[in-house]
N, C-alpha and C positions, 0 to 999 in steps of 0.2 A: 546163448553161446552154443555153437554147434558141437557135435560129439567129437569131431576132429580137433576143435580148439580145446576141449576139455581133456582130451587124451594126453598122456604123458609123452615126452619125446621118445621113450622106448616103445610105447604102444604105437605111435605114429610110424616109427621106423619098421616095426613088425608088419603093420598094414602095408607100408610101401614095399617091403620085401616080397610079400605075397603078390601085390599088384605087379611088380616088376617081373616076378617069376612066371606069371601067367601071360604077360604081354606077348612074348614071341609065339608060343603055340596057338594062342587065341587069334592073333593077327594072321598067322600063316593059314590057319583053318578058315578064317573069314575070306581071305583072298582066294583060296581054293574053292570055297562055296560059291563065290562070285564067278568062277570059271576062268580066272585070270592065271595064266601060266608064265613062268614057273612061280608058284606061290611063295616059296621060301626066299626068293630074291628080294621080296619087300623088306626083309630085315636089314638089307644093306643098300638097297636102291629104291627107296619109297617114291622118290620124285617122279621117275618114269611111269609109275603106277597110277598117278593122279588122274589122268584122263580116262583110264579104264575103270577105276573105282567110280568116278563121277558118272560115266555112261551106264554102268551096271546098276547104280542106285537111283538114277534120275526119276524113275517112275515107281520105285518100290513103295508099296502101300504100307502104312503102319497101322495095324488093326487095333492094337490096344497098348496098355502101359508096359506089358512084358515085351512086346515087339520094339517099342520105343527104347526101353532100357537095353535090350540086346544090341540094337543098332548103335545107340549112344556110346556104349563101352567100346565097341569095335572102331567106331569113327574117332573116338578120343585116342585110342592106341595109334591109329593110322596117322592122324594129324600130328600127334606128338613125335612119332618116328620121322615123319616128313621133316619137321623143323630141326629135330636133333641131328639128322643126317645132313640136311642141306647147309646148316650153319654151325656144325660141330658142337652141338649142345648136348646137354645131359638131362635125364629125368632126375628129379629129386623132390623131397617134401619141402615146401616153403616154410621156413622156420622164423621169418622176420615178425616179431611181435607187432601187432597192430595192422599188419598187412591184410587187405581183404582176401588175399589168397592163402593166408596162414593155414597150415595143415593140409593144403591141397598138393596133389602130385602135379608138378609143372615141368616145363622144359626151359632151360636157361644155361647160364655160364658158357655162352657161345664163344667159339674160338675163331670162326670164319665169318668175315663180312658183317659182323655185328658187334655192338657194344656188349661187353660181358655182363653188365648189370640189368639188361633187359630180360624179361621173363614172358614166356608164352604160356597161356592157359589152354591146353588142348580140350579140356572139358567145356569151357566157354565157347570155343569155336565149334566143337562137335554139337553142342546144344543148339547153336544158331543154325547149323546145317540140318540137323535132324528135324527141327521144328519148322523148317521152311516147307511150304506146300509144294507138291509135285508140279512141274518138274524141278527137282532140286539141282542146284549147280554149286559145286564146291570151290572151283577155281577162283571166283571173285572173293570169297572169304579168305582163301589162302593168300591171294594177291594183296588184299587189304592189310593183312598182318605183315607180309613181306615189306610193304611200303612203310609200315610202322617200324621196321628194323632200321630204315633210313631216317624216318621222321617219327620218333616215339610218340605214343599217345593214341594210336589207332586201336581198333577193336582187337581184343585178344592179347595185346601187348601191355605190359605193366612195368 
C-alpha cells in the first residue's frame, strides 16, 4: 500500500492543498526559465504554450534523478493545467476506493467537450514525456489523451 493510500483523507487533502498552492508560482517560474513570454499567461491559456514548451524541452538533457524529478513536477503541472483549461476540468485528489489512481492528484470533472467521469492523470503523461529520449515531443502524448476524451481508454485517461 502506498503512503498516499495509507494517508487519511485529511492528510491527503493537506498534501493536495500544498500541491495546489505551489502549482501557480512553480509553473510561472518554469515557463519564465524556458524564456517563454509572458510567463504568467500560462495560468489562463496553457494551450498556446504547448508548442513553445515542446520546442524548449525537445533536447533538454536529464543528468540525474534530481533533474528528472524537477522536470517531472513542472511537466505534471503544465499538462494538468493544459487539460483543466482546455476542457473545463479541475484538479482534485482521486478518492475512489480501489481506483489505481487513488490518492493521486488528477484532473477531471470536465465541463467542456468531455464526459464528466473521465479523469486525466498528469503524472502519468508527464512521466511518459520526461522518460522519452531526446528529441522529446509532447504534442502526440497530448493528442492521444485528447482522442481518449472522445474514445475513452487511451493513455492518461481513466
